C-alpha positions, 0 to 999 in steps of 0.5 A: 710314887711311880709318876716321877719316872714314868715319863722319862721311861716312856720314851725308851720303853718301846721294846719288850726287853725295855719293858722288862727292865724296871719293876716297882720292886726293883726300883725300891733298891735297884742298885743293890745288885752292884759290886762295891766301893770299899773304905780307903786302904781296905785290905783283902787277904785271900792270897796271904799264906796261912799262919797259925797265929792269925785270926780265923776267917770268922773269928771276928764276926761276933765282935762286929757291930749291928747296922745302926738305925740313925736318928730320923732327924739326921736322915731327913737333914741329909736328904734335904741337902741332896735335893739342892743340886736338882733344884739348882739345875732346874732353876739354872735351866728355867731361869729361876732365881736363888729365892725359888730354890730356897722356897722349894727346899723350905717346902720340903723342910716343912714336910720333914718336920711334920714327918718327924714331928710328934705323932708324925708318920715318920716317927711311927715308921721309925719305931716299927723299924726299931722293932724289926731290928729287935727281932732280927739276929744280925742285921735288920736290912739283910735279915728281913728285907734285902734279898727279897726286895732288892733281888728275889721280887724282881721278875725279869730274866737274870741275863744282863739285867741282874747277873754280873760278869768278870772277864778274866785275864789270859793265862800266859802259859797258853801259847799266844796263837791259841789265845788269838785263834782258839779252835774250829767251832765245835771242838774242845781243846787241850789248853781249854781243858788245862785252864778249866782244870787249873781254875777249878783246882784254884777255886776248890783250894779257896773253898777248902781254905775257907772251910778250914777258916784259913783266910785272914779276915778282911779289914780296913783302918776302920776295923774288921770287915764282915766275912759272912758273904764268903760263906755264900759263894759256893753251893748256893743257887737261886730257886724260882718261885712265884711271887718271890724267889728263894735260895737253896739252904747253904750250910757252912761249910757246904758239904758238897764235893762236886761241881756241875760241868756243862758242855754242849748243853749236857750237864755232868756232875764231877767230883773235885774234893777227896772224900777221905782227906777233904783236900782238892783233887789234883789238877791232873785228875781234874783234867782227866775227868774234864776230858772224859766229859768233853769227849762224851759231850763231843760224841753226843753233839749239841743237846737237842733239848737245852734245858739250861736255857730255861734258867735265862727266862723271865722268873715267872716263866722259869718258875712254871717251866721248872715246876712242870719239868720236876713233875714230869719225872723223878729223874728231873728232880734228881738232875735239878737237885744235883746242879743246885747243890753243887759247888759251882758250874763250869761251862766248857764252850766249844768255840771262841766268839770273835769281833772287831777289836776295840782300840784303847783310848791311846792309839799305842796298842790294841786291847784284847777282843773285849766286845766279844768277851762281853757278849760271851760273859753277859748272855752266852753270845746271845743264846743263853745256852750252855749255862745255868744262870741261877748259880751263885758262881759259874766259870766259863772257859772257851776253846781258846782258854779265854775265861769268864766268871758270871754270878747270880747276885743275891747271895753276895755282892760281886766284890766277894766272888771277884776276890775269890776269882782273883785268887784263882787267877793268881797262878797260871796253869802248868804247861808241862806234862802230857795230855790227860785225855783218856787217862785212867785217873779220871774221877767217876763223873755222872751225866745228868738226864732230863725227861722233856715233853712238848710243853718243855720244848716250847718253854725252851724255845721261848726262853731262848727268844727272851735271852736273844731279845735281851742280848740284842738290846744290850750295848755292852762295851769296854773302855781301857783308858790307858793314858793315865791311871790311879797312880797319876791321879794320886801323885800328880792330880793330887785327888782321890782316885775313886772320887775323881773317876766319879766326877769323870762319869758326871762330866761324861754324862753331861757331855752326852745328855746336856743334863745331870742325873741322879747317880748311884755308887755302891758303898760297902757296909761290911764294917757291920755284921752281915752288912751289904751295901749303901748308896753313895749319892754322887750327884751333889751340889759340888759335883754340879758346880764343877761340871757346870764350870767344865762346860763353860769355856770362860772358866779358868783351869784354876777355878775348875781345879778348885771346884774339882777338889771341893767336889771330890772332898764332898764325895769322899765325905759321903763315901765314908758316911755311907760305909759307916752306917750313916747313909740315907737310902737304905734307911728310907727303904726300910721306912717305906717297906713298913708303910701300911695300906692308906698311910702316905705323906707329902715327903714320900709322895714328892716327885723330887723324892722319886727323882733323887733315887732314879739311878739312871747312872748306876756305877761301882768300882772294884779294885785295881783289877790287874787280873781282870780284862773288865767287869760289868753289869746291865743298866738299871733303867732302859734310858740309863747306863750300868758302869763298873770300873777297875782303877789300876795304877796305869789303866782304868777299865770301864765296863759300860752297858746301855740299851739300843732300844732307847734313842737317848742313850749310846754306849759308844757316844758315852764312851767317847765322851768319857775319854774326852772328859778324862783328857780334859780333866788331866789338862785342867789338873796340870794347868789349874793346880796352885803353885807349890810353895818354895822352901829353903833346904840347905841354902838351896831353893826347892819346890815342895 
């Protein structure tokens, strides 16, 4: 089944980082590592004040339905329909007629009938899947397959390849000159410590509210959402193992009262919760404790043996390094356990990375220093140092006060930590009062010690090289498209914003490569117990016809607008189906994972089956993201793009990543083509909408 994508990857696999990127395990469910598109009018209540009469956080869990196993015939019918645009495009490029398309589709319908026929392999696999459902307590996909297949079997470095990042807005209480210039390299600063203390206090406040079940359950018009993933944010760590990683056991509520702080590659354990009351410690006390850590780390200088960078290595190499480290000394086991059991990691960077500012799509203003922010977020500026990449959540604060949240993706989808981070960012720090540096109110912090030998030092050097190569190959950029946003799309273009933006990405990709591609967008399946994600197949017959019209200068604005409307409606329909348990890709994943040795079928061996899941364009959208400068993740394929976007009312923030090593891709070219696509779509919508009908209101002619 790998043959269909092997040729497309060969042209872009010359570098070692490209070769690391794609593995068979990852290809089964590559885009599970993504944040998610929610149902329309979904409501997240983290910032809502607690009321005694409200439902408790987990009170609706028992009432949530299980993820369904659809009839196989429905899955196959829908799958055949998704193949049509691939065949239409091939026919268009090769001069084949409509009859050829129908012949190719009929061939696959015949395979589907055989697959689902009496005694067919598909029916056998379907019954096996039902047995899996019967023996799993919550969700056949999440309980049995998902984490192992989509994440823990993937052996590449987590840096860029798997971990996600959220770039936090500035804290407006920090003076502008500090935010702009930071401090000299190697120094920790007052505002940095204050912001780190404030973010820590807010995150722990969320954790305590969660433990007390004071967070109102998320919901939508379709019903309540599963809240299980919230219990997987704090205190969870990915543990490297060969051949499959695992997660630390995470009881709920997690009993730890500590976080890990890393500064100058030294690791410390810092209390953040009052042992008697269970309340978060005051921000002033956290600030005093952080100053104690920062001063100690500054006095020690950069650690000569930055053990944390080992977690950025490829997973098999990190497994061997960790096992060797643990066997060296009981001190190493104690230090590793303390980090792994802590609630989250807070990294204090004694620097602020700078780069040339990228100007937004409108020449009216400059954006913040987004390119530098991405490099810090994605790879610790290419070093992998002063981090612990296995932690479910870590916060990075540079000495200018610039902040980032980074996450290991397997415990929960990025949407959930983004809600937690949004909560933390909702309240700026208190700039009043004296510095807490040297204050006697500091809690007792503990420095973690490591015993290393030459083998460990060699592994650290190799891990640093691994991260540096990945970072050097990563072309991560932001685009703040600020000429219009979701408000204009809804009110003027009269289109659903997410579907509209997905069409913009389709057009931008075609403008860049002159061909379409299979496109992944993540749908949330949190309407179901322990639900995670499903695929929205954005590339459709309707999107293909609309893009084709946009690339043809002879088509009219009216015709283009009509095709756009049809395409966005089709996209919304698929989104709803995917979110309500009627997608196809997770079902196919389950069937394929239940194949036994020697079992095969033409339907599954078909190169077009593989091509339809070759997510060269891997995308996802979050909320409006007003408290984020941007979000991002790495491309899944070495010849692909990883794109996350925040659809604000007046600005859309696109995070775009591709690989320098692939001569076919360019983030900069794609970014400019996306700007052009958005502009062309605006003109089309303004010129191509049908005229509004006239009506008489009190004898006065009015436009409706």
